C-alpha positions in Angstrom: 88.2 112.1 97.9 85.6 112.8 96.0 84.8 111.2 92.2 81.7 112.4 90.0 80.8 112.5 86.9 77.9 114.2 85.7 77.3 116.1 89.0 76.7 113.3 90.6 79.0 111.1 93.5 79.5 107.8 91.5 82.6 106.9 94.8 84.9 108.2 97.7 88.1 107.7 98.2 90.3 107.8 101.6 94.0 109.5 100.6 97.1 111.3 101.8 98.9 114.8 100.1 101.9 116.0 100.9 103.5 116.7 104.7 105.6 119.8 103.8 101.6 121.5 102.8 100.4 123.2 99.6 102.3 125.1 96.4 104.0 124.2 93.2 107.2 125.5 93.2 110.1 123.3 92.3 112.1 121.0 95.2 109.1 121.9 97.2 107.7 118.1 98.3 104.4 119.8 98.5 100.5 119.1 96.4 99.9 122.0 94.4 96.0 123.0 94.4 93.6 124.3 91.6 92.6 122.3 88.2 94.7 119.8 86.4 94.1 116.6 84.0 94.9 113.5 84.0 97.6 113.6 81.3 99.0 110.3 81.3 97.8 106.7 83.3 100.9 103.8 83.5 100.2 101.1 84.5 97.1 99.6 83.8 97.1 95.3 83.9 99.8 95.0 86.9 98.7 93.3 89.3 98.1 94.8 92.8 101.1 95.7 94.6 103.1 96.3 91.9 106.7 98.6 92.7 106.7 101.3 90.4 110.2 102.8 89.6 110.6 105.6 87.3 107.0 105.1 85.5 107.7 101.2 85.0 106.5 98.2 86.5 110.1 96.6 88.6 108.4 93.4 88.4 108.1 93.7 92.6 104.6 93.6 94.5 105.3 95.3 97.5 102.0 93.6 99.7 100.3 96.5 102.1 102.1 97.7 105.0 104.9 96.6 104.1 107.7 97.7 106.8 109.9 100.6 106.0 109.0 100.4 102.5 107.4 104.1 100.7 107.2 103.3 96.7 104.9 104.0 94.5 102.8 100.5 93.5 99.9 99.4 91.7 98.3 102.4 89.4 99.7 106.4 88.5 97.8 108.9 87.3 100.5 111.7 86.0 98.9 115.2 86.4 98.9 118.5 84.4 98.9 121.2 86.0 95.6 124.3 84.2 96.3 127.3 86.0 99.9 129.2 87.4 98.7 127.9 90.3 100.1 123.9 89.6 101.7 125.2 86.2 104.3 122.9 87.3 103.2 119.7 88.8 103.8 117.9 85.3 107.1 118.7 85.7 107.6 118.0 88.6 105.4 114.8 88.7 102.8 114.5 90.6 101.2 111.6 90.6 98.2 110.6 92.1 99.1 106.9 92.9 98.6 103.8 95.6 101.7 103.4 98.7 101.9 100.5 100.3 102.2 102.2 103.8 98.2 101.6 103.7 98.0 102.7 107.4 98.5 106.0 107.2 96.6 107.6 104.1 94.2 110.0 105.7 97.3 111.7 106.9 99.2 114.1 105.0 102.4 111.4 104.5 104.0 112.4 100.5 105.7 114.1 99.0 103.6 115.7 97.2 101.6 113.3 95.5 98.5 112.1 96.3 98.5 108.8 97.7 95.7 106.3 97.4 95.2 102.2 98.9 96.1 100.0 96.1 92.4 98.5 95.9 91.2 102.7 96.2 93.8 104.3 93.4 93.3 101.2 90.7 89.4 101.2 90.8 89.9 104.9 90.3 92.0 104.1 87.3 89.8 102.1 85.8 86.9 105.1 86.5 88.6 107.7 84.6 89.5 108.6 82.1 93.1 110.5 80.2 91.9 113.9 79.7 89.4 113.4 83.0 89.8 117.0 85.8 90.9 116.6 88.7 90.9 119.6 91.2 92.7 119.9 94.3 91.3 121.8 97.1 91.7 122.5 100.7 88.4 122.3 102.0 86.1 120.2 102.9 84.3 117.9 100.4 80.5 118.8 102.1 81.4 122.5 101.6 82.2 122.0 97.7 79.7 122.5 95.4 78.8 120.1 92.2 80.9 119.8 89.8 79.2 120.3 86.0 82.6 118.5 84.0 82.0 115.2 83.3 84.3 113.8 84.7 85.9 115.3 88.3 87.4 114.1 90.8 87.3 116.4 94.6 88.3 116.7 97.4 89.6 118.9 100.7 92.9 119.3 100.5 93.0 117.1 97.7 91.7 116.3 94.7 
């Protein structure tokens, strides 16, 4: 994932997308492509590793690579699709969020969301605002043109 502001790269992060492929069909567990915006930011001020259930902090801190654990942790950036190809993203609860399964980052392992290491999703959360544009593409970062918007996160097969 690459974060650009005014066309300039300000950060790069490794991510994971869906192990079920690409798409926006309800129940598919796929990662939707195209233009999105950050509709809601959840978890500001919570400690790294805070587990969320139904978008609420549970009070439990899950350390990186905790065996057998795969909850949503640290921060949630809830996406709203802006195109017909991703119109269901918000109602499918497609997020950019932290995962304790940090050794699996870089591999397609999610159930539709974009997963990040806790330190990275906290950094991203602190850099972007509600309404920031997110573009999820199925192409390598190197082939992307410079974006024009004020805040754009982009990636090849992710953001």
